[in-house]
N, C-alpha and C positions, 0 to 999 in steps of 0.2 A: 576533235580539233575545232578551232575557232579562228576567226580572222587574225588575231594577234599571233597565232602560230605560223602564219604565212607572211605577215607584214609587221615591221617594226613600228607599232602604233605609239602615239604620244601618251595615251593613257597608261600603257604598260611600261613605257620608258620612265614616266614619272613614278610609277609604283616601284620599279626597281631601284631608282635613285633615292627616293624619299622613304621607302619602306612602308608607305601608306598611300591611300587614295588622295590625289590632288586634282581638283576640278578647276576649269576655267569658268569665270563669271563674266558674261558679256556686259559691257558698259557702253551706253550711248551718251557721250559727253557733248552732243550737239554741234559737232564740227560740220563744216561744209567742205568743199574741195575746189581747187583752182579750175576744174572743168565744169563748175556750176556757177561760180560767182563772177565770171567774166574775165578773170585774169588770163585764162587759157581758152575758155569756151563757156558755153551755156547749155543747160539741158543734161549734162553728164554723159556717161557712156550710153550707147544705144540700148543696152540690156538693163539699165538701172532704173528702178521705179522711183519717180520723182515724188509720189504721194507720201513716201515714208520719210522724207527729208524734214528734219527739225532744225531750223536755222538759228535757234537761240538756246545755247547750252544752259543759260541761267533760268529758263523756264522748265527745264527737265529736272527730275529728281537728282539730288546731289550724288556724287560718286559713292559716298558712304551709305546713302539710302539704297542705292542700286545693289551694292554689295550685300547689305543686310537682306534685301528681298531675295536675291539669288541664293544666299546662304540658307534661307528657310526652305526654298524649293529643293536644293540639293540634299539638305538634311533629311527630308522626307523620302528622297529617292535612294540615296546611297549611304548617307551618314558620314560623308567626307567632312573632314575638319581642317583641311588646308586648301588654299585657293590661289589661283593666279588671276589677277585683274586684267581682263581682256578688253582693251579699248578698241572696239570693233567697228562702229558705224562711221562710214566715210573716212576722211583723212585725218588721223589722230595725231599728226605732228604739224598740222597746218595752223599754227599760231606762234606768237612770240614765245621764246624759251621760258620766260618767267611764268607765263600763264600755264604752259605745259607742266612745269615743275610743281605748281600748286595742285593741279589735277592728279599727277602721279603721286605726289606726297600724300594726298588725301587717301589714295588707295593703299599705299604701303603702310600708312599709319594704323590700319586694321591689323590686330595682332596675329590673325590667322591667314593673312595674305603673304605668300612667300615670293611673289614676283609679279612682273608686268609682261604682258604681251601687247604690242602696239601695232595695230594695222594702219598702213599708210601707202602712199604712192611712191615710186622710185624717184620722182622729181620733187619730193617734199621732205627730204632728209638732209638738211644742211649740217655742216660740221658741228654747230652749236647744239643741235638736237642729238646728234650721235654722241657728243661728249656728255650730254646730260644722261642719256641711257647708259653709257659706259660707267658713269658715276654710281648709278644704282647697282650695277653689276659688281663694281668694286666694293660696295657696301654689303655684299653677300646675297643680293636678291637674284632670283632667276629672271633673266631678261631675254625676250624674243622680239626681234624686229620682223614684222610680217609685211612683205612687199607684194603688192598686187601687180604682178607682171602680166599674167593671163596668156601671153604668147610672146615668143622671141622674134616674131616676124613683124616688122614695121608696117607692112601692107595690111596685115590683119588688125593691128592696133589702130591704124588710120580708119579702117572700115567700120570699126565699132566706136569711133570718136573718143579714143582713150586720152589723147592729148599729150602723150609721151611716147618715146621709142625705146628700143633695147639699149641704146647708148646710155640713157639715164639710169637704167637698171644696172648696167655694168659698173658705172661710176659709184652708185650707191652701195653695191655689194662690196666693192673693193675698199671703200671708205669704212664700211661697217666691220669688215674683217680685219682691217688694220687696228681696230680698237678691240678686237676679240669678241665682238657681239655675234650672237647666234642669229642667223637669218633663216626665216621660213618663207618660201616663195609660193605664191598662188598661181596655178595654171588652170585655164578653162579648156575643157575638151568639147569640141563641136562648134567653135566660132565660125561665123559666116566665111565661106571660101576655104575653110581648112579641111584637110583630110587626116587620116591616121598618121601619115608621115610627118605632117606639121607638128603634131603633138609629140612624136618621138624626137624630132629635131629640137623642139623647144626644150624638152627635158635634157637633151645632150648639151645644149648650150648653157643651161643653168648649172648642170653638174660640172662642166669645165671650169666655170668661174668659182665654184665652191659654194655649197649650201648645206645647212644643217637640218633643215626641215622642209617638207613639201605639203601643199594642200592641192588636191584635185577637185574640180567642180565640173559637173555637166552644165552646159549652157541651157538655161530654161527661159521661156518666154513668159513675161508677167505683164499684167495690165498697166496701161499708162506709160508705155515705152515706145521708142522708135522701132525697136525690134518687133514689138507686137504688130505694128502696122506692116512691117516688111513680111512678117509671117502670114498675116491675113491676105496680103497681096500675092502670096506665093513666091516671094523673093527669097525666103529663107525656109529651109526644111530642118526640123529638129532631128537630133540623133536618136536612133533606135536603142532600146534597152540593151539588146544583145551586143550592139556595136560599142556602146559605152563600156560594158563589162569587159569586152575583149581589149579595147584600147587601154583602159585603166590597168588591166593585168599586164599588158605589154610594157607599160611604163614602170610598173612595180618590179617586174623581172629585171629591168635595166637599171634599177636604182641600187647603189651600194647599200649594204645592210646596216651601215652605221648612220645613214640618213633617216630621220624620224618622220613618219607620215602623220601629220596632225589631223588629216582628213583625207578620205578617198572618195567622198561624194558630198553633195550639198543638197539640202532640201528647201522646199518653198511651201508657204501656206497655201492650201487649196483655195482660199478666198481670193488670191490674186494670180494664181498659176493658170496659164492658158495652155501651155504645152512644154514638153511632153508630160503626160499624166503620171508617169512613173517617178518623176522627180519629187512627188509628194510621199513616196514610199521608201523612207530611209533604210529600213531593215531589209527590204527586198533587194535593194542595191548592194548593201553590205554583204548579205548572204550570197548574192549572185557573184560578187567578186571572189569571195571565199571559195565558192563552188567551182568557179572558172580556174583558179589557181590549183585547187585540188585535182581537177580533171586533167590539168596539164602536168601534174606531179611536179609542181614548180613552187616558187616563193620569191620574195624580194631578194635581189642579188643573183638570181639564177643565171642571168645572162650578162654578168659583169665579171671582171677579174680583180675586183676590189679586195683589199685586205684590211683587217682590223689590226693595227699595230704591224708587227712583222709576220703574223701568222695567217695562213690562208683561212678564209671563212668557209665552213661547211654549211650545207643546207639542212641542218637540224632545225626543229621548231624553235622559234625565238624564245618561247617560254623556258627552253632548256639551254639555249646557246647564247642569246644576246644579253649578257650580264656584264 
C-alpha cells in the first residue's frame, strides 16, 4: 500500500484522467502582492520570506524558458511528457488582464502543456481574471484556481498579517464556481494561536462552500520573517511531527473522496529553515501520514457521508475504487 491508496492524490487523479503522467512545472513570473507593495500592507505575511521576492518579472527567465528547464528536470526523473504550467510564486493574478493573458498564452503555447494552475489570493480574483481563466478552460485546457486561504478564522489571518478575511475567500469561490472553475484551497496547519479544532473547522467551512482540491501545509519558520522573530522570542512554538501527522489524517478522513489532495505537506530548503526540522523531510512526512491512516484502518472520506454521484462510496483503495 502507498499514500495514493489512502488519499485521492492529484498525481493519481491526473494519471487516471489522462492515461499518462502529468507533472506541474512551477513558474515564477515575478509578481508581487498587495500585502507587499503597500496597497494593503508591507512586509507580507508574517511567515513569508522577503529575501525570495523578485519584483521584476522581466528580469526573470521567460515563461517558455522556465517550462523548458522544468521539462528537462522532469524528463530525467520520470519521463513525463505532459505538463501543467503552475504559476506559483506570490500573487499570480495581480496585474491587468492583458498582461496576464500574455503570460498564460506563453505557457499554453507549449505543445506539451495541457493546462494552467494559478496561485493567488482570494482578494485578487476580479471578474475579468475569472473570465480569462474560464476562457482557457472553454478551449479545452485544464485550469485550476489555487486560493491561499490558510485559515477560515479572521483572527488567525489578522495575526499573521494576511490582509484579507474569510469573506473575500467566500466571494472568490462563489464567483469561480459560477464559471465552472476548479478551485484548490491552501490551508496551513499550526498557525499561531490555532489548535486542532481550528484546522478541522477551517476544513469544514471550505467544504461547505464547495472545493475541488486541497493543499495542506505545516507552518514552518524561515529566516528573514516576523515569525522567525516571534519564534526566537518564545512567542510562537512550532507544531510537533506527530501532531502534524495526526491533524493531517483527521482532515483527510473528513474530506469527501472526490476532492483531490494536491499536497498533504510542504517542504522548505534547509538553507532558510529554522524550525521545525522535520519540514525539510518530505518523504518522512508523507510516509508518516500513510502510516497514520493505515494504523487507524482509515482513508480519505472515512468520516464523511459523501457520495460520488448517487452511489455510496466504499473505503476500498483509491487505486481500485476512485476511477
